[in-house]
A tleap script that builds the chain and sets N, CA, C and O, in Angstrom:
source leaprc.protein.ff14SB
mol = sequence {
  NMET LYS LYS ASP HIE ILE LEU LEU GLN PHE
  THR GLY LEU LEU ASP LYS ASP GLY GLU GLU
  ILE TYR ASP GLN ASP ILE LEU THR ILE SER
  MET GLU ARG TYR ILE VAL PHE TRP ASN GLU
  ASN GLN ASN GLY TRP TYR TYR SER ALA LEU
  LYS SER ARG HIE SER PHE SER PRO PHE LEU
  GLU LYS GLN ALA THR ILE MET LYS ARG PHE
  CYS ASN ASN PHE GLU LEU ALA GLU ARG PRO
  GLU GLU LYS LYS CARG
}
set mol.1.N position { 106.774 -58.115 165.536 }
set mol.1.CA position { 106.681 -58.174 164.088 }
set mol.1.C position { 106.409 -59.615 163.676 }
set mol.1.O position { 106.977 -60.544 164.250 }
set mol.2.N position { 105.561 -59.799 162.703 }
set mol.2.CA position { 105.212 -61.123 162.219 }
set mol.2.C position { 106.287 -61.651 161.281 }
set mol.2.O position { 106.900 -60.884 160.539 }
set mol.3.N position { 106.516 -62.956 161.314 }
set mol.3.CA position { 107.549 -63.566 160.482 }
set mol.3.C position { 107.225 -63.503 158.996 }
set mol.3.O position { 108.135 -63.390 158.174 }
set mol.4.N position { 105.956 -63.572 158.638 }
set mol.4.CA position { 105.591 -63.627 157.226 }
set mol.4.C position { 105.362 -62.252 156.596 }
set mol.4.O position { 104.784 -62.157 155.513 }
set mol.5.N position { 105.807 -61.199 157.262 }
set mol.5.CA position { 105.663 -59.842 156.726 }
set mol.5.C position { 107.023 -59.315 156.269 }
set mol.5.O position { 108.053 -59.588 156.886 }
set mol.6.N position { 107.002 -58.560 155.182 }
set mol.6.CA position { 108.206 -57.918 154.662 }
set mol.6.C position { 108.005 -56.415 154.775 }
set mol.6.O position { 107.022 -55.879 154.264 }
set mol.7.N position { 108.927 -55.732 155.439 }
set mol.7.CA position { 108.837 -54.282 155.569 }
set mol.7.C position { 109.413 -53.622 154.321 }
set mol.7.O position { 110.495 -53.984 153.857 }
set mol.8.N position { 108.678 -52.651 153.783 }
set mol.8.CA position { 109.104 -51.965 152.571 }
set mol.8.C position { 109.148 -50.462 152.815 }
set mol.8.O position { 108.375 -49.925 153.609 }
set mol.9.N position { 110.046 -49.805 152.135 }
set mol.9.CA position { 110.258 -48.373 152.295 }
set mol.9.C position { 109.254 -47.576 151.473 }
set mol.9.O position { 109.046 -47.865 150.295 }
set mol.10.N position { 108.631 -46.575 152.088 }
set mol.10.CA position { 107.717 -45.665 151.408 }
set mol.10.C position { 108.531 -44.685 150.574 }
set mol.10.O position { 109.520 -44.133 151.056 }
set mol.11.N position { 108.124 -44.465 149.326 }
set mol.11.CA position { 108.850 -43.561 148.429 }
set mol.11.C position { 108.566 -42.088 148.724 }
set mol.11.O position { 109.315 -41.209 148.300 }
set mol.12.N position { 107.484 -41.828 149.450 }
set mol.12.CA position { 107.064 -40.451 149.679 }
set mol.12.C position { 106.152 -39.940 148.585 }
set mol.12.O position { 105.758 -38.774 148.594 }
set mol.13.N position { 105.808 -40.815 147.628 }
set mol.13.CA position { 104.976 -40.419 146.495 }
set mol.13.C position { 103.663 -41.188 146.487 }
set mol.13.O position { 103.557 -42.283 147.039 }
set mol.14.N position { 102.663 -40.582 145.845 }
set mol.14.CA position { 101.339 -41.184 145.710 }
set mol.14.C position { 101.015 -41.399 144.246 }
set mol.14.O position { 101.456 -40.630 143.391 }
set mol.15.N position { 100.240 -42.448 143.947 }
set mol.15.CA position { 99.839 -42.685 142.559 }
set mol.15.C position { 98.682 -41.753 142.191 }
set mol.15.O position { 98.297 -40.899 142.990 }
set mol.16.N position { 98.128 -41.911 140.993 }
set mol.16.CA position { 97.083 -40.998 140.509 }
set mol.16.C position { 95.803 -41.065 141.329 }
set mol.16.O position { 94.984 -40.147 141.277 }
set mol.17.N position { 95.620 -42.150 142.091 }
set mol.17.CA position { 94.441 -42.295 142.943 }
set mol.17.C position { 94.735 -41.986 144.406 }
set mol.17.O position { 93.881 -42.188 145.269 }
set mol.18.N position { 95.938 -41.498 144.685 }
set mol.18.CA position { 96.296 -41.139 146.048 }
set mol.18.C position { 96.808 -42.286 146.898 }
set mol.18.O position { 96.949 -42.133 148.112 }
set mol.19.N position { 97.093 -43.447 146.284 }
set mol.19.CA position { 97.643 -44.587 147.036 }
set mol.19.C position { 99.144 -44.405 147.226 }
set mol.19.O position { 99.844 -43.942 146.326 }
set mol.20.N position { 99.627 -44.776 148.409 }
set mol.20.CA position { 101.061 -44.697 148.699 }
set mol.20.C position { 101.830 -45.691 147.832 }
set mol.20.O position { 101.368 -46.803 147.575 }
set mol.21.N position { 103.007 -45.270 147.390 }
set mol.21.CA position { 103.868 -46.123 146.567 }
set mol.21.C position { 105.086 -46.512 147.390 }
set mol.21.O position { 105.760 -45.662 147.972 }
set mol.22.N position { 105.357 -47.818 147.429 }
set mol.22.CA position { 106.462 -48.361 148.205 }
set mol.22.C position { 107.487 -49.041 147.302 }
set mol.22.O position { 107.219 -49.333 146.137 }
set mol.23.N position { 108.660 -49.282 147.867 }
set mol.23.CA position { 109.719 -50.032 147.191 }
set mol.23.C position { 109.159 -51.351 146.668 }
set mol.23.O position { 108.426 -52.042 147.376 }
set mol.24.N position { 109.502 -51.697 145.434 }
set mol.24.CA position { 109.086 -52.932 144.764 }
set mol.24.C position { 107.617 -52.960 144.368 }
set mol.24.O position { 107.085 -54.028 144.065 }
set mol.25.N position { 106.939 -51.792 144.364 }
set mol.25.CA position { 105.564 -51.747 143.880 }
set mol.25.C position { 105.545 -51.850 142.364 }
set mol.25.O position { 106.451 -51.375 141.679 }
set mol.26.N position { 104.492 -52.482 141.856 }
set mol.26.CA position { 104.251 -52.579 140.420 }
set mol.26.C position { 103.199 -51.525 140.088 }
set mol.26.O position { 102.124 -51.498 140.687 }
set mol.27.N position { 103.514 -50.667 139.138 }
set mol.27.CA position { 102.621 -49.591 138.712 }
set mol.27.C position { 102.269 -49.787 137.249 }
set mol.27.O position { 103.013 -50.426 136.505 }
set mol.28.N position { 101.139 -49.241 136.839 }
set mol.28.CA position { 100.729 -49.377 135.446 }
set mol.28.C position { 100.442 -48.020 134.818 }
set mol.28.O position { 100.007 -47.077 135.479 }
set mol.29.N position { 100.704 -47.961 133.517 }
set mol.29.CA position { 100.239 -46.892 132.633 }
set mol.29.C position { 99.659 -47.648 131.454 }
set mol.29.O position { 100.388 -48.335 130.737 }
set mol.30.N position { 98.356 -47.530 131.244 }
set mol.30.CA position { 97.638 -48.356 130.265 }
set mol.30.C position { 97.888 -49.819 130.598 }
set mol.30.O position { 97.569 -50.261 131.702 }
set mol.31.N position { 98.446 -50.569 129.674 }
set mol.31.CA position { 98.697 -51.999 129.904 }
set mol.31.C position { 100.152 -52.281 130.283 }
set mol.31.O position { 100.496 -53.420 130.600 }
set mol.32.N position { 100.990 -51.278 130.255 }
set mol.32.CA position { 102.421 -51.460 130.571 }
set mol.32.C position { 102.636 -51.422 132.076 }
set mol.32.O position { 102.056 -50.591 132.776 }
set mol.33.N position { 103.482 -52.335 132.573 }
set mol.33.CA position { 103.783 -52.407 134.004 }
set mol.33.C position { 105.217 -51.980 134.281 }
set mol.33.O position { 106.134 -52.258 133.509 }
set mol.34.N position { 105.380 -51.293 135.414 }
set mol.34.CA position { 106.683 -50.787 135.832 }
set mol.34.C position { 106.934 -51.179 137.282 }
set mol.34.O position { 105.992 -51.388 138.046 }
set mol.35.N position { 108.198 -51.277 137.656 }
set mol.35.CA position { 108.564 -51.569 139.037 }
set mol.35.C position { 109.367 -50.401 139.598 }
set mol.35.O position { 110.209 -49.828 138.905 }
set mol.36.N position { 109.104 -50.051 140.851 }
set mol.36.CA position { 109.796 -48.966 141.552 }
set mol.36.C position { 110.829 -49.594 142.481 }
set mol.36.O position { 110.548 -50.584 143.157 }
set mol.37.N position { 112.017 -49.018 142.508 }
set mol.37.CA position { 113.081 -49.569 143.359 }
set mol.37.C position { 114.066 -48.480 143.757 }
set mol.37.O position { 114.171 -47.447 143.095 }
set mol.38.N position { 114.788 -48.723 144.846 }
set mol.38.CA position { 115.837 -47.818 145.310 }
set mol.38.C position { 117.124 -48.188 144.596 }
set mol.38.O position { 117.543 -49.346 144.621 }
set mol.39.N position { 117.756 -47.202 143.958 }
set mol.39.CA position { 119.025 -47.427 143.276 }
set mol.39.C position { 120.144 -46.926 144.182 }
set mol.39.O position { 120.337 -45.723 144.353 }
set mol.40.N position { 120.864 -47.863 144.749 }
set mol.40.CA position { 121.935 -47.559 145.699 }
set mol.40.C position { 123.029 -46.695 145.061 }
set mol.40.O position { 123.537 -45.774 145.701 }
set mol.41.N position { 123.392 -46.980 143.819 }
set mol.41.CA position { 124.454 -46.223 143.127 }
set mol.41.C position { 124.058 -44.781 142.838 }
set mol.41.O position { 124.888 -43.874 142.906 }
set mol.42.N position { 122.781 -44.576 142.513 }
set mol.42.CA position { 122.291 -43.232 142.187 }
set mol.42.C position { 121.698 -42.528 143.402 }
set mol.42.O position { 121.375 -41.341 143.345 }
set mol.43.N position { 121.557 -43.265 144.499 }
set mol.43.CA position { 121.011 -42.731 145.746 }
set mol.43.C position { 119.635 -42.100 145.547 }
set mol.43.O position { 119.400 -40.958 145.940 }
set mol.44.N position { 118.722 -42.868 144.926 }
set mol.44.CA position { 117.379 -42.350 144.706 }
set mol.44.C position { 116.421 -43.412 144.214 }
set mol.44.O position { 116.811 -44.546 143.936 }
set mol.45.N position { 115.142 -43.023 144.111 }
set mol.45.CA position { 114.094 -43.908 143.604 }
set mol.45.C position { 114.108 -43.903 142.089 }
set mol.45.O position { 114.229 -42.855 141.455 }
set mol.46.N position { 113.983 -45.096 141.517 }
set mol.46.CA position { 113.968 -45.271 140.063 }
set mol.46.C position { 112.845 -46.226 139.694 }
set mol.46.O position { 112.305 -46.931 140.546 }
set mol.47.N position { 112.504 -46.238 138.415 }
set mol.47.CA position { 111.525 -47.195 137.916 }
set mol.47.C position { 111.975 -47.713 136.560 }
set mol.47.O position { 112.709 -47.043 135.833 }
set mol.48.N position { 111.524 -48.913 136.233 }
set mol.48.CA position { 111.833 -49.500 134.935 }
set mol.48.C position { 110.656 -50.360 134.500 }
set mol.48.O position { 109.839 -50.787 135.316 }
set mol.49.N position { 110.589 -50.602 133.193 }
set mol.49.CA position { 109.550 -51.495 132.678 }
set mol.49.C position { 109.782 -52.874 133.272 }
set mol.49.O position { 110.921 -53.331 133.372 }
set mol.50.N position { 108.721 -53.524 133.658 }
set mol.50.CA position { 108.831 -54.832 134.291 }
set mol.50.C position { 109.427 -55.860 133.331 }
set mol.50.O position { 110.119 -56.783 133.758 }
set mol.51.N position { 109.159 -55.700 132.036 }
set mol.51.CA position { 109.653 -56.657 131.034 }
set mol.51.C position { 111.128 -56.462 130.688 }
set mol.51.O position { 111.801 -57.420 130.305 }
set mol.52.N position { 111.634 -55.253 130.817 }
set mol.52.CA position { 113.045 -54.997 130.469 }
set mol.52.C position { 113.661 -54.093 131.529 }
set mol.52.O position { 113.633 -52.869 131.407 }
set mol.53.N position { 114.209 -54.698 132.554 }
set mol.53.CA position { 114.681 -53.942 133.709 }
set mol.53.C position { 116.098 -53.408 133.550 }
set mol.53.O position { 116.653 -52.868 134.507 }
set mol.54.N position { 116.698 -53.541 132.376 }
set mol.54.CA position { 118.063 -53.042 132.174 }
set mol.54.C position { 118.105 -51.525 131.984 }
set mol.54.O position { 119.153 -50.906 132.168 }
set mol.55.N position { 116.984 -50.931 131.620 }
set mol.55.CA position { 116.900 -49.491 131.422 }
set mol.55.C position { 115.991 -48.910 132.507 }
set mol.55.O position { 114.899 -49.428 132.739 }
set mol.56.N position { 116.435 -47.838 133.173 }
set mol.56.CA position { 115.633 -47.256 134.242 }
set mol.56.C position { 115.774 -45.751 134.256 }
set mol.56.O position { 116.731 -45.189 133.724 }
set mol.57.N position { 114.783 -45.102 134.886 }
set mol.57.CA position { 114.730 -43.632 134.967 }
set mol.57.C position { 114.402 -43.211 136.388 }
set mol.57.O position { 113.831 -43.990 137.152 }
set mol.58.N position { 114.761 -41.975 136.753 }
set mol.58.CA position { 114.401 -41.476 138.084 }
set mol.58.C position { 112.880 -41.486 138.265 }
set mol.58.O position { 112.136 -41.119 137.356 }
set mol.59.N position { 112.437 -41.905 139.433 }
set mol.59.CA position { 111.012 -41.945 139.746 }
set mol.59.C position { 110.650 -40.679 140.508 }
set mol.59.O position { 110.978 -40.531 141.685 }
set mol.60.N position { 109.971 -39.773 139.821 }
set mol.60.CA position { 109.623 -38.460 140.369 }
set mol.60.C position { 108.112 -38.311 140.479 }
set mol.60.O position { 107.358 -39.139 139.969 }
set mol.61.N position { 107.684 -37.268 141.137 }
set mol.61.CA position { 106.253 -37.041 141.342 }
set mol.61.C position { 105.479 -36.983 140.030 }
set mol.61.O position { 104.351 -37.473 139.959 }
set mol.62.N position { 106.061 -36.396 138.998 }
set mol.62.CA position { 105.324 -36.281 137.732 }
set mol.62.C position { 105.035 -37.649 137.117 }
set mol.62.O position { 104.022 -37.810 136.438 }
set mol.63.N position { 105.916 -38.652 137.343 }
set mol.63.CA position { 105.641 -40.006 136.869 }
set mol.63.C position { 104.593 -40.672 137.768 }
set mol.63.O position { 103.667 -41.319 137.281 }
set mol.64.N position { 104.750 -40.506 139.071 }
set mol.64.CA position { 103.854 -41.151 140.033 }
set mol.64.C position { 102.401 -40.752 139.803 }
set mol.64.O position { 101.508 -41.595 139.889 }
set mol.65.N position { 102.159 -39.490 139.513 }
set mol.65.CA position { 100.783 -38.993 139.402 }
set mol.65.C position { 100.065 -39.441 138.136 }
set mol.65.O position { 98.859 -39.227 138.015 }
set mol.66.N position { 100.771 -40.058 137.186 }
set mol.66.CA position { 100.098 -40.598 135.997 }
set mol.66.C position { 100.018 -42.127 136.039 }
set mol.66.O position { 99.432 -42.746 135.152 }
set mol.67.N position { 100.609 -42.728 137.071 }
set mol.67.CA position { 100.619 -44.182 137.203 }
set mol.67.C position { 99.590 -44.646 138.227 }
set mol.67.O position { 99.170 -43.883 139.097 }
set mol.68.N position { 99.196 -45.905 138.109 }
set mol.68.CA position { 98.267 -46.536 139.041 }
set mol.68.C position { 98.974 -47.709 139.702 }
set mol.68.O position { 99.565 -48.547 139.021 }
set mol.69.N position { 98.912 -47.770 141.038 }
set mol.69.CA position { 99.511 -48.903 141.746 }
set mol.69.C position { 98.709 -50.158 141.440 }
set mol.69.O position { 97.486 -50.174 141.586 }
set mol.70.N position { 99.403 -51.211 141.015 }
set mol.70.CA position { 98.768 -52.490 140.691 }
set mol.70.C position { 98.888 -53.452 141.869 }
set mol.70.O position { 97.891 -53.999 142.341 }
set mol.71.N position { 100.106 -53.651 142.331 }
set mol.71.CA position { 100.386 -54.517 143.470 }
set mol.71.C position { 101.860 -54.374 143.816 }
set mol.71.O position { 102.555 -53.525 143.258 }
set mol.72.N position { 102.330 -55.199 144.729 }
set mol.72.CA position { 103.752 -55.229 145.054 }
set mol.72.C position { 104.378 -56.410 144.327 }
set mol.72.O position { 103.689 -57.384 144.022 }
set mol.73.N position { 105.656 -56.338 144.050 }
set mol.73.CA position { 106.361 -57.404 143.346 }
set mol.73.C position { 106.192 -58.746 144.057 }
set mol.73.O position { 106.087 -59.781 143.399 }
set mol.74.N position { 106.163 -58.743 145.380 }
set mol.74.CA position { 106.004 -59.981 146.148 }
set mol.74.C position { 104.588 -60.533 145.986 }
set mol.74.O position { 104.399 -61.748 145.919 }
set mol.75.N position { 103.594 -59.643 145.922 }
set mol.75.CA position { 102.213 -60.069 145.694 }
set mol.75.C position { 102.046 -60.626 144.284 }
set mol.75.O position { 101.303 -61.585 144.076 }
set mol.76.N position { 102.727 -60.033 143.329 }
set mol.76.CA position { 102.650 -60.474 141.941 }
set mol.76.C position { 103.123 -61.919 141.818 }
set mol.76.O position { 102.526 -62.709 141.087 }
set mol.77.N position { 104.182 -62.263 142.521 }
set mol.77.CA position { 104.728 -63.621 142.472 }
set mol.77.C position { 103.756 -64.642 143.058 }
set mol.77.O position { 103.819 -65.823 142.719 }
set mol.78.N position { 102.861 -64.195 143.931 }
set mol.78.CA position { 101.906 -65.095 144.573 }
set mol.78.C position { 100.631 -65.290 143.762 }
set mol.78.O position { 99.831 -66.167 144.090 }
set mol.79.N position { 100.420 -64.504 142.722 }
set mol.79.CA position { 99.196 -64.596 141.924 }
set mol.79.C position { 99.335 -65.705 140.884 }
set mol.79.O position { 100.188 -65.602 140.003 }
set mol.80.N position { 98.527 -66.759 140.956 }
set mol.80.CA position { 98.644 -67.872 140.008 }
set mol.80.C position { 98.453 -67.427 138.561 }
set mol.80.O position { 99.134 -67.931 137.668 }
set mol.81.N position { 97.526 -66.477 138.315 }
set mol.81.CA position { 97.281 -66.042 136.941 }
set mol.81.C position { 98.465 -65.272 136.366 }
set mol.81.O position { 98.630 -65.225 135.147 }
set mol.82.N position { 99.286 -64.672 137.212 }
set mol.82.CA position { 100.445 -63.905 136.757 }
set mol.82.C position { 101.630 -64.800 136.434 }
set mol.82.O position { 102.485 -64.413 135.637 }
set mol.83.N position { 101.706 -65.966 137.018 }
set mol.83.CA position { 102.813 -66.884 136.771 }
set mol.83.C position { 102.796 -67.393 135.334 }
set mol.83.O position { 103.828 -67.828 134.824 }
set mol.84.N position { 101.640 -67.344 134.675 }
set mol.84.CA position { 101.511 -67.808 133.303 }
set mol.84.C position { 102.062 -66.819 132.301 }
set mol.84.O position { 102.325 -67.182 131.155 }
set mol.85.N position { 102.243 -65.568 132.714 }
set mol.85.CA position { 102.687 -64.507 131.790 }
set mol.85.C position { 104.140 -64.615 131.462 }
set mol.85.O position { 104.664 -63.801 130.702 }
savepdb mol mol.pdb
quit
């Protein structure tokens, strides 16, 4: 395994274009961005708006199929244009 790689858990769900969705992926609906994460207390996949992560909902297939994968949270941090937001 390479040192500069981070292993992420597959959610078992695909976005509207058939791309696999993983833990910490950033998804979009129109211009709004959401993050997918494992909630240890609820024992399941959840998502929340990237701007306000205090509120979250279960991440189910019906949500996944209307969202588009944008990138991973770690990739987002590496994008210079995103740091300005």
